[in-house]
C-alpha positions as CSV (number, residue, x, y, z in Angstrom):
1,X,-29.6,27.0,-63.3
2,X,-32.7,25.9,-65.1
3,X,-32.9,22.9,-67.5
4,X,-33.2,24.6,-70.9
5,X,-31.2,23.3,-73.9
6,X,-27.5,24.1,-73.7
7,X,-26.0,26.0,-76.7
8,X,-22.4,25.5,-75.6
9,X,-20.2,24.4,-72.7
10,X,-16.7,25.7,-72.5
11,X,-13.9,26.5,-70.0
12,X,-12.5,29.9,-69.0
13,X,-8.8,30.5,-68.4
14,X,-9.3,29.6,-64.7
15,X,-10.5,26.2,-65.8
16,X,-14.1,26.8,-64.7
17,X,-16.9,25.2,-66.8
18,X,-19.4,27.8,-68.2
19,X,-22.5,27.2,-70.3
20,X,-24.9,29.3,-72.4
21,X,-28.5,28.1,-72.4
22,X,-30.9,28.6,-75.2
23,X,-33.4,30.4,-73.0
24,X,-30.7,33.0,-72.0
25,X,-29.7,33.4,-75.6
26,X,-33.3,33.9,-76.8
27,X,-34.5,36.1,-73.9
28,X,-31.5,38.1,-72.8
29,X,-28.9,38.3,-75.6
30,X,-30.1,37.8,-79.2
31,X,-32.7,40.5,-79.0
32,X,-30.3,43.4,-78.3
33,X,-26.9,42.2,-79.6
34,X,-25.3,41.6,-82.9
35,X,-22.9,38.9,-81.5
36,X,-23.2,35.2,-82.1
37,X,-22.9,32.4,-79.5
38,X,-19.4,31.6,-80.9
39,X,-18.3,35.2,-80.1
40,X,-19.5,34.8,-76.5
41,X,-17.7,31.4,-76.2
42,X,-14.4,33.0,-77.5
43,X,-14.8,35.8,-75.0
44,X,-15.1,33.3,-72.1
45,X,-12.2,31.2,-73.3
46,X,-9.9,34.1,-74.0
47,X,-11.0,37.3,-72.2
48,X,-8.7,40.2,-71.8
49,X,-10.0,40.6,-68.2
50,X,-12.3,38.9,-65.8
51,X,-13.6,41.2,-63.1
52,X,-15.9,40.9,-60.2
53,X,-19.3,42.3,-61.0
54,X,-20.5,45.3,-59.0
55,X,-24.0,46.7,-58.5
56,X,-25.4,49.6,-56.6
57,X,-25.8,49.2,-52.8
58,X,-29.5,50.2,-53.3
59,X,-31.5,51.6,-56.3
60,X,-30.2,54.9,-57.4
61,X,-27.1,54.8,-55.1
62,X,-23.7,55.8,-56.5
63,X,-22.1,53.4,-54.0
64,X,-21.2,49.9,-55.3
65,X,-20.9,46.5,-53.8
66,X,-19.5,43.3,-55.2
67,X,-22.0,40.8,-56.5
68,X,-20.4,37.6,-55.0
69,X,-22.1,35.4,-57.6
70,X,-21.2,37.2,-60.9
71,X,-18.1,38.0,-62.9
72,X,-17.7,40.1,-66.0
73,X,-15.7,38.8,-69.0
74,X,-14.2,41.7,-70.9
75,X,-12.9,41.2,-74.5
76,X,-12.9,42.7,-77.9
77,X,-15.6,42.0,-80.6
78,X,-14.9,42.6,-84.3
79,X,-18.0,43.5,-86.2
80,X,-17.3,42.2,-89.7
81,X,-20.1,44.4,-91.2
82,X,-18.8,47.7,-89.9
83,X,-15.1,46.6,-89.7
84,X,-14.9,48.1,-86.2
85,X,-13.7,46.8,-82.9
86,X,-16.0,47.0,-79.8
87,X,-15.7,46.1,-76.2
88,X,-17.8,43.0,-75.3
89,X,-18.9,42.2,-71.8
90,X,-20.2,38.8,-70.9
91,X,-21.7,38.4,-67.4
92,X,-21.4,34.9,-65.9
93,X,-23.2,33.8,-62.7
94,X,-21.5,31.1,-60.6
95,X,-23.7,29.0,-58.3
96,X,-20.9,26.6,-57.7
97,X,-17.2,27.5,-57.4
98,X,-16.1,25.9,-60.7
99,X,-19.3,26.1,-62.8
100,X,-21.0,29.1,-64.3
101,X,-23.8,30.2,-66.6
102,X,-23.9,33.1,-69.0
103,X,-26.7,35.5,-67.9
104,X,-26.2,38.2,-70.5
105,X,-23.8,39.7,-73.0
106,X,-23.6,43.1,-74.6
107,X,-21.4,45.6,-76.4
108,X,-20.0,48.6,-74.5
109,X,-19.6,51.8,-76.4
110,X,-17.0,53.2,-74.1
111,X,-14.2,51.6,-72.0
112,X,-15.2,53.9,-69.1
113,X,-18.3,51.9,-68.7
114,X,-16.2,49.1,-67.1
115,X,-16.1,49.3,-63.3
116,X,-13.0,47.8,-61.6
117,X,-14.3,48.5,-58.1
118,X,-14.9,44.8,-57.4
119,X,-11.3,43.8,-58.4
120,X,-9.7,42.0,-61.2
121,X,-9.8,38.2,-61.1
122,X,-7.9,37.5,-64.3
123,X,-5.7,39.7,-66.4
124,X,-4.6,38.3,-69.8
125,X,-1.5,40.5,-69.7
126,X,-0.3,39.1,-66.4
127,X,-1.3,35.4,-67.1
128,X,1.6,33.0,-67.6
129,X,-0.5,31.1,-70.2
130,X,-1.2,34.1,-72.5
C-alpha cells in the first residue's frame, strides 16, 4: 500500500479495516464510474456478499484460480439520476489479514458477471448481524 492521501477508512462486516486512497480514486475509479466514495464505503460496510476474487489461470484461459489477496464486495447501487438499481462490485486487496485497500470499483450490468468459483466469504442473508 502506497502513501497517498486516504479518502476514507472503514470496517467491513468481518471487522477488517479497509481504506480508499485518493490515487486509487483518481486513477482507477472516478474516470469510469458514476459512484461516489460514500457509495463505495457503504458497499464495504454493508455488502450483500463478499466473495473471493478469481482470475484466469493464464491469459485467455477459461480456467480460474482464486486470487489469495483480493476479495469482491457485491452490493446494490441506486443511481438517483436514472432511478435504477445496479450491481456494484468493489475489489479490495488484503496485504495483512485484517487490513485492506480498495483497488477498484465498478458497476456490473448483469448478475451473471459475478463468479462464485472462489467461494463466498460473507453472505448478508446468513449473517447473524444482518
